[in-house]
C-alpha positions in Angstrom: 117.2 133.8 91.2 118.0 132.6 87.7 116.3 134.5 84.9 117.0 132.0 82.1 114.7 129.0 82.2 117.2 126.9 80.2 119.7 127.2 83.1 117.3 126.0 85.8 118.0 122.6 87.3 117.8 120.7 84.0 119.3 117.4 83.0 122.8 118.8 82.4 122.7 121.4 85.3 124.8 121.0 88.4 121.8 121.1 90.7 122.8 119.2 93.9 119.3 118.0 94.5 119.0 116.6 91.0 122.4 114.9 91.3 121.1 113.2 94.5 117.8 112.2 92.9 115.8 114.6 95.0 113.3 117.3 94.0 113.9 120.9 94.7 111.4 122.9 96.7 110.4 126.1 94.8 110.9 128.3 97.9 114.4 127.0 98.5 115.7 126.7 95.0 117.8 129.5 93.6 116.1 129.0 90.3 112.7 129.8 91.8 109.8 129.4 89.5 112.1 128.3 86.6 113.2 125.2 88.4 112.9 122.1 86.2 113.5 119.6 89.0 109.9 119.5 90.4 108.3 116.8 88.3 106.4 115.1 91.2 105.1 118.4 92.6 104.0 119.5 89.1 102.7 116.0 88.2 104.7 115.9 85.0 104.3 112.2 84.3 104.7 110.3 81.1 101.6 109.0 79.4 101.2 105.4 80.4 98.6 102.6 80.5 98.3 100.1 83.4 98.4 96.5 82.2 98.0 93.1 83.8 101.0 90.8 83.0 100.7 87.1 82.7 103.0 86.3 85.7 104.2 89.4 87.3 101.1 91.3 88.3 100.5 94.8 87.0 102.9 96.9 85.0 103.0 100.0 82.9 103.2 100.4 79.1 104.3 103.7 77.6 101.7 105.3 75.3 104.3 107.3 73.4 108.0 107.0 72.6 110.1 108.1 75.6 113.5 109.7 75.3 116.5 108.1 77.2 116.4 108.9 80.9 112.8 110.3 80.7 110.9 110.7 83.9 108.0 108.3 83.9 106.4 108.4 87.4 106.9 107.2 90.9 106.3 103.5 91.3 106.2 101.9 94.7 105.1 98.4 93.6 102.1 96.3 94.4 101.4 95.8 98.1 100.5 92.2 98.9 100.0 90.3 102.1 102.7 87.9 103.2 100.6 84.9 102.4 100.3 86.1 98.7 104.1 86.7 98.7 104.7 83.1 99.8 102.2 81.7 97.2 103.8 83.6 94.4 107.3 82.7 95.5 106.5 79.0 95.4 104.8 79.4 92.0 107.8 81.2 90.6 110.2 78.6 92.0 108.1 75.7 90.5 108.2 77.5 87.1 111.9 78.0 87.3 111.6 81.8 87.4 114.6 83.4 89.1 114.1 87.1 88.7 111.5 88.3 91.2 111.6 90.5 94.3 
């Protein structure tokens, strides 16, 4: 185990899990309880507000300034039925919007 918390899977550490954008599991990480690569498990999310946008559905707005590369939270998108996808796609095309997915 690592005894110095500043050496534990941080942004500039060579943690293989962090480099592969995966979280460590506390029982398997050599840093143990000092591991700083467990933000989902520890629910260390940025302060945000959910907003309704004019054309793109819901989004998030940060409630504080965020540093570069800050962890915000997991976002999986809005789940819509296929008929809604088709409707929105047609609306976007008619309005000349090209950047949607």
